[in-house]
C-alpha positions as CSV (number, residue, x, y, z in Angstrom):
1,X,0.0,-0.7,0.0
2,X,1.0,3.4,-0.8
3,X,1.5,6.1,1.9
4,X,0.5,9.5,0.6
5,X,2.1,12.7,2.7
6,X,-0.2,14.2,5.0
7,X,0.5,17.7,2.7
8,X,0.8,15.8,-0.8
9,X,-2.3,17.9,-3.2
10,X,-4.0,15.1,-5.0
11,X,-4.5,16.9,-8.1
12,X,-6.1,14.2,-10.3
13,X,-8.6,12.3,-8.4
14,X,-11.2,13.0,-5.8
15,X,-9.4,11.6,-2.7
16,X,-11.1,11.0,0.5
17,X,-9.6,9.5,3.8
18,X,-11.3,6.7,5.5
19,X,-8.8,6.4,8.6
20,X,-6.7,5.9,7.5
21,X,-6.5,4.6,4.2
22,X,-7.0,7.3,1.1
23,X,-9.9,6.7,-1.6
24,X,-10.1,7.7,-5.1
25,X,-13.9,7.9,-5.2
26,X,-13.4,10.2,-9.1
27,X,-15.0,7.1,-10.9
28,X,-17.2,6.3,-8.4
29,X,-19.0,10.0,-8.5
30,X,-21.9,9.0,-11.3
31,X,-23.0,6.1,-9.9
32,X,-23.5,7.1,-6.4
33,X,-26.7,6.5,-5.0
34,X,-26.7,10.1,-2.6
35,X,-25.5,12.2,-5.3
36,X,-21.5,13.6,-6.5
37,X,-23.1,16.9,-4.2
38,X,-22.2,13.9,-0.9
39,X,-19.2,13.2,-2.3
40,X,-17.9,16.7,-3.5
41,X,-18.4,17.8,0.1
42,X,-16.3,15.5,1.4
43,X,-13.1,15.8,-1.1
44,X,-10.0,16.0,1.0
45,X,-11.2,15.0,4.2
46,X,-11.6,12.7,6.7
47,X,-14.7,11.1,5.8
48,X,-15.1,8.1,7.8
49,X,-18.0,9.7,10.0
50,X,-19.6,10.8,7.4
51,X,-19.7,7.6,5.9
52,X,-20.2,5.0,9.1
53,X,-23.2,7.7,9.6
54,X,-25.3,6.5,6.8
55,X,-25.0,2.7,7.2
56,X,-22.8,1.8,4.3
57,X,-23.7,-2.2,2.8
58,X,-21.9,-4.4,2.6
59,X,-22.3,-4.0,-1.8
60,X,-20.9,-0.3,-0.4
61,X,-18.3,-1.3,1.6
62,X,-17.1,-3.9,-1.2
63,X,-16.9,-0.7,-4.2
64,X,-15.4,1.2,-1.4
65,X,-12.9,-1.3,-1.2
66,X,-11.9,-1.1,-4.9
67,X,-10.7,2.4,-4.7
68,X,-8.3,2.5,-2.1
69,X,-5.4,4.2,-3.4
70,X,-2.8,4.5,-0.3
71,X,-2.9,5.5,3.3
72,X,-2.4,9.1,5.1
73,X,1.2,9.5,6.7
74,X,0.0,11.2,8.9
75,X,3.1,12.6,10.0
76,X,4.8,16.0,8.2
77,X,8.3,15.8,6.8
78,X,10.4,18.4,7.7
79,X,10.7,21.6,4.7
80,X,14.1,20.9,3.4
């Protein structure tokens, strides 16, 4: 699994963090039953509580597993 530094900008995808994994939900925007705005509102944020509060199905969790892109590295690297 790739470690994604906390200060790394995600420019090419919609990154959602569900602590500590990071997911790219870009390809799922059009398919999300709650609408794309739900995902866009959580882009770049820790979406763990929002995801769990909705009570997602096992199928939703399987889809989420397929969107995994890495793990958030909460340690900030010192500046060069």
